[in-house]
N, C-alpha and C positions, 0 to 999 in steps of 0.2 A: 620960696617956693625953687625948689628943688629942678630946676628943667631934665625930661623920662626922653630916653630915645626912643625914635621907633619900635615899634611892633618886630616881631622877627617869626612866620609862621613860613613857615619850611612848604607848602601848596601854594606858597603863594611871590615865593623869592629865592634866589639862591643862596644860601650863609656864604657864598666868598664873596660876591658880592655887596651883604650885608653885614659883613666881618669889615668889610672897606669904607660905609658909609658909617662903623658905629665906631674905630678906630675916629677918622674925622670928628663927629660930636664929643670923646671928647680929650680930644685935641684943645677946641674948637668950646669948648664948658675948662677950660683948667682943670677940667678932674681929675688925679696923679694918683690915686689912694687906690692900692691894688683891690681893698677887702669893699673900697667904694663904689668900684669898678663891674666888682661881681655880684652886687646888689643890685646893679643901674640896668645888668645889663640881665640879669636875671628875669629882673620884676617886668620886662618888657617882651621876652619869651612869651610863644603864645603857649594853652595846655597840652599840647601834641610835643610840643620841644619839648617839654616837660618833661612829661610822661618817657621822652625819650630820655633824657639824661637821665632819670631815677636808672635807670635797666641800664644805663652805662656804668652806674658801680651803688655798693648798697646806700652811704654817706649819704644825708640828707644835700643837698644841693646847695643847700642854706649855709653851709663846715667848708666846703670846698673852697679854694683858693680859684681868684682869676684866672690866671694859667691853666688851672686841671680845668677850670670849665670849655675853659678854650680850646685845650687841648682833644675833650671828649665829642665838642659840638663840631672838630675840622674829624676828626676821626670819621666819621658821623657819617654829618654829609659832605665832606669835600675832601674824601680817601686819596694817598695816595696814588698816583699812577704808576702800574707793571713797564716799572723803566724798558725792562724789556722790549716786549708788546710794545711800549710803545716807539720805540728804534725799529724793530722790524716794520710799522707801521710808514714812518717814516719813510724810512729806507726804498719799500715799496712802492708811491711816490709818485710816480710819472705823469707827464703832464696829460689827457684825453686829448681821444679828437674829437676837435671843433673846440677845446675849452679852451679862455680869452690865457693869457701868461699871468696879467695880472689875476687872476683871479685862485692857479695854480698857483703863485710863489706867495697869495694871501693864507690859501692848503696847510700850506709845508711850515706856514712862519703856528700854523695852533696846531699842523702834531706835533712841530718840537716842542711846544712847552710842553710836554706829559718826559721827556728823552732828559736831559742832567746834562740838556752840553755847556751851560751858561759858559768859561770865558771862549769855547772857542766855536759862540753858536753861530756868530755872522763868519767860520768858512765853511764848516754841515753848512747852512742858508746855501752861500755859494756853491758849497760844489757838487750839489744837487737838484743845486738851477741846470746847471752847464748838462751836468747827466738828464735830467728828466725830461728838456722839453725836449716836443717831436718835430724843431726846426735843427738839420741833420746842416744843412751849410751854417748858421750860428754857429755851434755847439765848436767846426772845425775852428773857424774864428778863434773862438773862445782859444779854445783846447793853441793857440797857436804863442797865445801870448804866455810875456813873461810872469807875469804879471798882473792882480785885477782885485780890485775889493769888491762885496757885495754888491754895494751901489752901483759899480759900471757893468757887472756883470746885466744885476740887473734893467741897468738902462738899456742898452744892447740889445735884450731881449724882448723887449719894447718893442725897439726905434726898428729890430730885424724881420719880429711879427706885423709892425704899421705898412715895410715898409709892401711884405708879402701883398701883404691887403693891396696896396695902394697900385701895384705892374697888376691882378688881378681884375682890381674892375680896371683897370688901361685898358687890359687885354680882351674882357668881351665887351668894352665901346669900341675894340674894336673889329672887334667878330663881326658885332650889332652892323659897324660901320659898312665895314663890304659887304658885307649881307646881302642889301637895301643898296648899294650899288651895282652889285652883277645881277641881284634883280632887274633893276632899268638900264642897263645896260641891255637884258641877253633880249627885253623884249622891246627894246632902239634897233636890234639888229632880229626881229621878227615879228616888225608888227602885223596887227590884226589885220585879215583880207578883206573886202570889203562884198560887199552882196555883186559888185559885177564881178567881181575873180574869179569869185566860188562858181558865178554861168559859163566865163569861157572854159574854164575844166569838163561840162558837159559835150558826150562825142555829138556834132548837127548830123545831123542824118538830111537837110537839104540835100536838091534833088539837083544836079551839077546839069542837065539836060532841061531840062522845066524850071528848075528853082519852085517849088512846092519841097515839104516837108511830107517825107513815106512816114515817119520814126520807122520802129527795130522792124518792118514786116520782113 
């Protein structure tokens, strides 16, 4: 019995991910004949996807070549992004306040996928990490270097962020420790006065002749 590829339903999964699994399925089972691959693919499509295929052309899907079926599915479920718009989004992306460097770099990589940078991808990522990070000191240091790779820029940006976080934590601990020390010193210099001491502040009305207390008469 011929092995069947998993079903593709656009409501439960993405076409791009399914296509990767489909090609792996064909390779794993040794299917190379385009006609057989087309037949297996069409048999794995959900009813909705078959209807979509029927709207793409007037011919029956079973009369099309494997390459044409794949192209129609690509165009409908995974259309090519606008390269100019994708590049605009990439170059407008700067690190947000409070955003981790690793998250910023991850998003830059995602945005770069549709920019068609191709062999210039590493350079574009390197340059825009330098331009887009919020740490001005880290940027100035990297700009002063004659040559840096993408890996080196990523590592330095993360190290600078970690160092800044550690310094801030130490400063906060130092501030708290100094505050506690100042509190203790202040109360040592001004000890709480006893009840006897408060009594001595009361003005005496004792008579100097008879020794009696006449009060404030």
